[in-house]
C-alpha positions in Angstrom: 148.5 154.8 130.0 145.3 154.8 128.2 144.4 156.7 125.2 142.1 159.3 127.1 145.1 160.1 129.6 147.3 160.3 126.8 145.1 162.9 124.9 144.4 164.6 128.1 148.0 165.2 128.8 148.6 166.3 125.1 146.4 169.4 125.7 146.9 170.1 129.4 149.0 173.3 128.5 146.2 174.6 126.5 144.3 176.5 129.3 147.3 178.2 130.3 147.8 179.5 126.7 144.4 181.5 126.8 143.9 185.0 127.5 142.1 186.1 130.7 139.7 188.0 128.5 138.5 187.8 125.0 139.0 191.7 124.6 142.8 190.8 124.6 142.3 189.2 121.3 143.1 192.4 119.1 144.1 190.7 115.6 143.4 192.2 112.3 140.0 192.4 110.9 141.0 193.1 107.3 144.0 192.6 104.9 146.7 189.9 104.6 147.9 188.0 107.5 151.3 186.1 107.3 151.7 183.6 110.1 155.1 182.8 111.4 156.7 179.1 110.7 156.2 178.1 114.0 152.5 178.0 113.0 152.3 177.2 109.6 155.2 175.3 108.8 153.7 173.8 105.6 151.2 174.8 103.2 149.6 178.1 103.3 150.9 181.0 105.2 149.4 183.9 104.0 145.6 184.5 104.9 143.0 187.0 103.7 141.1 188.1 106.8 138.4 189.5 104.4 137.8 185.9 102.7 135.8 183.8 105.2 137.4 180.4 104.1 140.8 181.6 104.5 139.9 183.4 107.8 138.7 180.3 109.3 141.6 178.3 108.3 143.9 181.1 109.9 142.0 180.7 112.9 142.0 177.0 113.5 145.7 176.8 112.9 146.2 179.8 115.6 143.8 178.1 118.1 145.5 174.5 117.5 149.0 175.5 117.7 149.2 179.3 118.9 150.9 180.4 122.0 149.2 183.3 124.2 151.2 185.8 122.1 149.9 184.3 118.8 146.3 184.1 120.0 146.5 188.1 121.0 148.2 188.8 117.8 146.4 186.7 115.1 143.0 186.6 116.7 140.3 189.2 116.9 137.5 188.8 119.7 134.8 189.9 117.4 135.7 187.7 114.5 136.3 184.8 116.9 132.9 185.0 118.4 131.1 185.7 115.2 132.7 182.6 113.6 132.9 180.3 116.6 129.8 177.9 115.7 131.7 176.9 112.8 135.3 177.0 114.0 134.4 174.7 117.1 133.7 171.8 115.0 137.3 172.4 112.9 139.5 172.8 116.0 138.6 169.5 117.9 136.9 168.6 121.1 140.0 169.5 123.3 140.4 173.2 122.1 136.6 173.8 121.8 136.1 172.3 125.3 139.1 174.7 126.6 137.8 177.8 125.0 134.1 177.2 125.7 134.9 176.6 129.5 136.7 179.9 129.6 134.6 182.0 127.6 130.9 182.0 127.9 130.3 184.4 125.0 131.4 181.6 122.6 128.7 179.3 124.2 126.1 182.1 123.6 127.4 182.3 120.0 126.5 178.8 119.5 123.0 179.0 121.1 122.3 182.1 118.8 123.6 180.5 115.6 
């Protein structure tokens, strides 16, 4: 198996985890957010949504490792779109491509940045 095929198979499940609409992402916009161990198994588990640096770290973890339930619980659609131009770099190409193919709003945010 080539490296490209191995990477593709690792991320094949990604599209099935995404919500049908960004509006389903109803996570917090303020306050402290504590991630469960299945998402944040080492390092920081509590994040302040009001702190941009911590928020971006939280979103990177959830975008990369979260199940559909995690995405809708911990991500907020408005914050995701607002911060997508920076987040898209942090999450890596497979995650970025999957989200941008599904949600044109994210590409519009990149174009506007």
